[in-house]
C-alpha positions in Angstrom: 0.1 -37.7 16.5 -0.5 -34.1 15.4 0.2 -31.5 18.1 -3.3 -30.2 18.2 -4.8 -33.7 18.7 -4.2 -33.5 22.4 -6.1 -31.2 24.8 -3.0 -29.3 25.9 -1.6 -29.4 22.3 -4.7 -27.5 21.1 -4.4 -25.0 23.8 -0.7 -24.3 23.3 -1.1 -24.2 19.5 -4.1 -21.8 19.5 -2.2 -19.6 22.0 1.0 -19.5 19.9 -0.8 -18.8 16.7 -2.9 -16.0 18.3 0.1 -14.3 19.6 2.1 -14.7 16.4 -0.8 -13.6 14.1 -1.2 -10.6 16.3 2.5 -9.7 16.2 2.5 -10.4 12.3 -0.4 -7.9 11.9 1.3 -5.3 14.1 4.8 -5.7 12.5 3.5 -5.7 9.0 1.3 -2.7 9.5 4.0 -0.7 11.3 6.5 -1.7 8.5 4.1 -0.8 5.7 3.4 2.6 7.3 7.1 3.4 7.8 8.1 2.2 4.3 5.2 4.2 2.7 6.1 7.4 4.6 9.9 7.0 3.8 9.2 6.3 0.1 6.8 9.2 -0.3 9.4 11.5 1.5 12.2 10.3 -0.9 9.7 10.6 -3.8 9.0 14.2 -3.0 12.6 15.0 -2.5 13.7 13.3 -5.7 11.2 15.1 -7.9 12.1 18.4 -6.3 15.8 17.8 -6.9 14.9 16.7 -10.5 12.9 20.0 -11.1 15.7 22.0 -9.6 18.2 20.3 -12.0 16.0 20.7 -15.0 15.5 24.4 -14.2 19.2 25.0 -13.9 19.8 23.4 -17.4 17.3 26.0 -19.0 18.6 29.2 -20.4 16.3 31.6 -18.7 17.0 34.6 -21.0 15.9 32.7 -24.1 13.1 30.9 -22.3 11.6 34.3 -21.3 11.1 35.1 -25.1 8.8 32.0 -25.6 5.7 33.9 -24.9 3.5 33.8 -28.0 2.1 31.2 -30.4 4.9 31.9 -33.0 7.4 30.7 -30.5 6.7 27.1 -31.5 8.9 27.9 -34.5 11.9 29.0 -32.4 14.8 26.5 -32.5 15.2 26.8 -28.7 11.6 26.0 -28.1 11.8 22.8 -30.2 15.0 21.7 -28.7 13.7 22.3 -25.2 10.5 20.5 -26.0 12.5 17.5 -27.2 14.6 17.5 -24.1 11.6 17.5 -21.7 10.0 14.7 -23.7 13.2 12.7 -23.2 13.0 13.3 -19.4 9.5 12.4 -19.4 10.1 9.1 -21.2 12.8 8.2 -18.5 10.3 9.0 -15.8 7.0 7.5 -17.0 5.2 8.1 -13.7 5.3 11.9 -14.5 2.2 12.8 -16.3 3.1 16.3 -17.4 6.2 18.4 -17.8 5.9 22.1 -18.7 7.5 25.4 -18.2 5.9 28.8 -17.3 7.1 32.3 -17.7 6.2 35.0 -15.1 4.7 38.2 -16.2 5.4 40.8 -13.4 3.3 43.4 -15.0 0.2 41.3 -14.8 1.5 39.2 -11.9 0.5 36.1 -13.8 2.1 32.9 -15.2 1.9 32.0 -18.9 2.8 28.8 -20.5 6.0 28.5 -22.4 7.0 24.9 -23.4 4.7 21.9 -22.8 6.2 18.5 -23.5 2.8 16.7 -23.8 1.7 16.2 -27.4 -2.0 15.6 -27.5 -3.2 12.3 -29.2 -6.3 13.7 -30.7 -7.9 17.1 -31.3 -8.6 18.5 -27.9 -10.7 21.4 -26.5 -9.5 22.7 -23.2 -12.2 23.9 -20.8 -10.6 25.8 -17.8 -11.7 27.8 -14.9 -10.2 28.6 -11.6 -12.4 26.0 -9.8 -12.6 23.1 -12.3 -11.0 22.2 -15.7 -11.6 19.4 -18.1 -10.9 18.7 -21.7 -12.8 17.3 -24.6 -11.0 14.8 -26.7 -12.4 14.6 -30.2 -11.9 11.5 -32.5 -13.7 10.8 -35.7 -15.7 8.0 -33.9 -15.6 9.1 -30.3 -15.9 12.2 -28.1 -14.7 12.0 -24.4 -14.7 14.4 -21.6 -11.8 13.9 -19.3 -10.8 15.2 -15.8 -8.4 13.8 -13.3 -7.1 11.3 -15.9 -10.5 9.6 -16.1 -13.5 9.9 -18.4 -16.4 12.0 -17.1 -20.1 11.3 -17.4 -22.1 13.2 -19.9 -23.5 15.3 -17.0 -21.6 16.3 -13.9 -21.7 19.1 -11.4 -18.8 21.7 -10.8 -19.0 22.8 -7.2 -22.4 23.6 -6.0 -23.7 25.9 -8.7 -22.5 24.7 -12.2 -23.9 21.8 -14.0 -22.3 20.7 -17.2 -24.1 18.5 -19.7 -23.0 17.1 -23.1 -25.7 16.0 -25.5 -24.3 13.3 -27.7 -27.1 13.4 -30.2 -26.4 17.1 -31.1 -22.9 17.1 -29.8 -23.7 20.3 -27.7 -22.2 21.1 -24.4 -24.0 23.4 -22.0 -23.5 24.9 -18.6 -26.5 25.5 -16.4 -28.7 24.9 -19.4 -26.9 27.6 -21.3 -25.5 26.2 -24.6 -21.7 26.8 -24.7 -20.7 25.3 -28.0 -21.4 22.5 -30.5 -19.1 20.2 -32.2 -20.1 20.6 -35.7 -17.5 18.3 -37.2 -15.0 15.7 -35.9 -12.7 15.4 -39.0 -11.5 18.1 -38.8 -12.7 19.4 -35.5 -15.0 22.4 -35.6 -15.9 23.7 -32.1 -18.6 26.4 -32.7 -19.4 28.8 -29.8 -23.2 29.3 -29.4 -23.1 32.7 -27.6 -23.8 34.7 -30.7 -20.2 35.6 -31.2 -19.8 33.3 -34.3 -16.4 32.2 -33.0 -15.1 28.8 -34.2 -12.2 27.2 -32.4 -9.8 25.3 -34.4 -6.5 25.7 -36.1 -7.2 29.3 -37.0 -8.7 30.5 -33.8 -7.2 28.7 -30.7 -8.5 30.6 -27.7 -11.8 32.2 -26.5 -13.2 33.2 -23.0 -16.8 32.2 -22.5 -18.9 33.7 -19.7 -22.3 32.2 -18.8 -24.9 34.7 -18.3 -25.8 35.5 -14.6 -22.6 33.6 -13.4 -19.4 35.2 -12.1 -17.3 32.3 -13.3 -15.8 32.3 -16.7 -14.1 29.6 -18.8 -10.9 29.8 -20.8 -11.5 27.7 -24.1 -8.4 26.6 -26.1 -7.9 24.2 -29.0 -5.1 21.8 -29.6 -4.8 19.9 -32.8 -3.5 16.3 -32.8 0.2 16.2 -32.4 0.3 19.8 -31.0 1.6 20.7 -27.5 -1.1 20.6 -24.9 -0.6 24.2 -24.2 0.5 27.1 -26.5 3.3 29.5 -25.6 1.9 32.7 -24.0 -1.4 31.2 -23.1 -2.6 31.8 -19.5 -1.8 29.3 -16.7 -5.2 28.6 -15.1 -5.3 27.4 -11.4 -7.2 28.0 -8.3 -6.3 31.2 -6.4 -4.9 29.3 -3.4 -2.4 27.3 -5.4 -1.4 30.4 -7.4 -0.6 32.3 -4.2 1.5 29.5 -3.0 3.2 29.2 -6.3 4.0 33.0 -6.5 5.4 32.9 -2.9 7.8 30.1 -3.8 8.8 32.0 -7.0 9.3 35.3 -5.3 11.4 33.6 -2.6 13.4 31.9 -5.4 12.8 28.4 -3.9 12.3 25.1 -5.7 9.3 23.4 -4.1 7.1 20.3 -4.1 3.6 19.8 -2.8 3.6 18.3 0.6 0.7 16.0 -0.3 -1.5 15.2 -3.2 -3.6 18.3 -3.7 -6.7 19.1 -5.7 -6.1 21.3 -8.6 -8.5 22.5 -11.3 -7.6 19.3 -13.5 -7.8 16.9 -10.6 -5.6 15.4 -7.9 -1.8 15.8 -8.4 1.5 16.3 -6.6 3.7 18.8 -8.4 7.3 19.7 -8.2 8.6 23.1 -9.3 12.1 24.4 -10.1 12.9 28.1 -10.6 14.3 29.2 -14.0 16.9 32.1 -13.9 18.2 34.4 -16.5 21.7 35.5 -17.3 21.5 38.0 -14.3 20.4 35.2 -12.0 16.9 36.6 -11.7 13.9 34.3 -11.5 12.0 34.4 -14.7 9.9 31.2 -14.8 9.2 27.8 -13.5 9.4 24.2 -14.7 6.6 22.0 -13.4 6.4 18.2 -12.9 2.8 16.9 -12.3 2.3 13.5 -11.0 -1.3 12.4 -10.8 -2.8 10.8 -7.7 -3.4 7.7 -9.8 0.3 7.2 -10.5 1.2 7.6 -6.7 -1.8 5.1 -5.9 -0.5 2.7 -8.4 2.9 2.4 -6.6 1.1 2.4 -3.2 -1.0 -0.5 -4.4 2.2 -2.3 -5.4 3.5 -1.6 -1.8 0.2 -3.0 -0.4 0.5 -6.2 -2.4 4.2 -6.4 -1.3 3.2 -6.0 2.3 0.3 -8.5 2.0 2.8 -11.1 0.5 5.1 -10.4 3.4 2.2 -10.8 5.8 1.1 -14.2 4.3 4.7 -15.4 4.4 4.9 -14.4 8.0 1.7 -16.2 8.8 3.0 -19.3 7.1 6.3 -19.0 9.1 4.2 -18.4 12.3 2.1 -21.5 11.6 5.2 -23.6 11.1 6.9 -22.2 14.1 3.7 -22.8 16.2 3.6 -26.5 15.1 7.2 -27.0 16.0 6.9 -25.3 19.4 3.7 -27.2 20.2 5.4 -30.5 19.1 8.4 -29.6 21.4 6.0 -29.0 24.2 3.6 -31.9 23.8 5.9 -34.6 22.7 7.8 -34.9 26.0 4.6 -34.7 27.8 3.1 -37.5 25.9 6.2 -39.6 26.6 5.9 -38.8 30.3 2.1 -39.8 30.2 2.8 -43.2 28.6 5.7 -43.9 31.0 3.4 -43.2 34.0 0.8 -45.5 32.6 3.5 -48.3 32.3 4.5 -47.6 35.8 0.9 -47.9 36.9 0.7 -51.3 35.2 3.8 -52.5 36.9 6.3 -52.0 33.9 9.0 -50.3 35.9 11.6 -50.9 33.3 10.2 -48.2 31.0 12.6 -45.4 30.5 11.7 -41.9 29.2 13.9 -41.4 26.1 14.1 -37.7 26.2 17.3 -35.7 26.4 17.5 -31.9 26.4 19.2 -29.2 28.4 16.1 -27.8 30.0 13.3 -28.7 32.5 12.0 -31.4 30.2 15.4 -33.1 30.3 15.5 -32.8 34.1 12.1 -34.2 34.6 12.9 -37.2 32.3 16.1 -37.9 34.2 14.2 -37.7 37.5 11.5 -40.1 36.2 14.0 -42.5 34.8 15.9 -42.4 38.3 12.6 -42.8 40.2 11.6 -45.9 38.0 15.0 -47.4 38.5 14.7 -47.0 42.2 11.2 -48.5 42.3 12.3 -51.3 40.1 15.3 -52.1 42.4 13.0 -51.9 45.6 10.4 -54.1 43.9 13.1 -56.6 43.1 14.3 -56.6 46.7 10.7 -57.0 48.2 10.2 -60.0 45.8 13.6 -61.6 46.9 12.6 -61.1 50.7 9.1 -62.6 50.1 10.7 -65.6 48.3 13.1 -66.1 51.1 10.4 -65.8 53.7 8.2 -68.2 51.7 10.8 -71.0 52.1 10.6 -70.8 55.9 6.8 -71.1 56.1 5.3 -74.7 55.5 2.5 -75.0 53.1 0.5 -76.9 55.8 0.7 -73.8 58.1 -0.7 -71.6 55.2 -3.6 -74.1 54.7 -4.1 -74.2 58.4 -4.5 -70.4 58.5 -6.5 -70.4 55.2 -4.0 -68.1 53.5 -2.9 -68.5 49.9 0.3 -66.5 50.3 2.8 -65.8 53.0 2.2 -62.1 52.5 -1.5 -62.6 53.6 -0.4 -63.6 57.1 -1.1 -61.2 59.8 0.1 -61.0 63.4 -2.3 -63.0 65.7 -3.7 -65.2 62.9 -2.5 -68.4 64.6 -4.1 -67.5 68.0 -7.3 -66.5 66.3 -7.4 -69.8 64.5 -6.9 -71.7 67.8 -9.6 -69.8 69.6 -11.9 -70.6 66.7 -11.1 -74.3 67.0 -11.7 -74.2 70.7 
């Protein structure tokens, strides 16, 4: 008999399962939260330490000279670029590794070495509020922001609307034509502001300002296989992040974002290490960018792990509830059957249950009681049999009684009076 097939069994089983499911939910939820926070803290500390270690391995004096496009031919640039790509290959969750030089005269950061080599001709469209890039392939043109493809029309903030016309391959901002992709093999990105500028291998940077808007866009070109950023090009980020970065740089502190933050290229968490020259003066930064998608991918794995643990806990709770319900209902059923036997006169029935608890005590008491009742019944039967031997059958017939136990005091007198 299954434990929930009895009334009390159902109640006990449902009560136990409800309590255990609630405990599983609470414990799994708390465990997931604690593990997630601990891992994220360790993750931040590890990447900060990694950035600090990488910064310490860079020759700041030679690094400071990597400040113009011709620096890509510098042997130190190439050796450092290979080194950073090796680091990135060992840490695949890192989306971008690059270094910056700081120009104190202009109070700005410029790119030095970028470990990312673009997979196709790329046009970078950067502003302090929002940045995206256009990946140009012979058979496809994609607009990408935050590691995902954009629609052909989207809004930047509340004022700027960017549209890409795939028929004419023209990109416009607030209905002002910015540029047209005249060719995809090779890429020819022609500005449409009357300047006649064409971005490509010969002209890699240009600043475009929409008419009537205070915002401006830094446009730059990277050919397939080139670094994503050229040495000496400006580092574009929102002003709040730049202030925070300057503060960490001026305080000579390695740093890591406390949480995933919204930058111009999307949602990232970044770690920074300070690069020093021979005089131990800060001259630049090394930056490790990890996208929110990479972090969410791990957190999704953690969610699945927590869900698996929760399901396993539910199965264990179900098994434990069944066992506990059986432990409670099995002796009760044995007691019920024994009482039914006692009611039917089967006083020899024994409850076969032994345990060092109240159920065991109750079984022992019931067995003792049944034995006592059986002995008493036996003695009464013996007395009746002995008494029957001293009462003649004619006397029973005279009193109209079938058994000696039916005789009551005064039956004989009542019978005589009836005869008279």
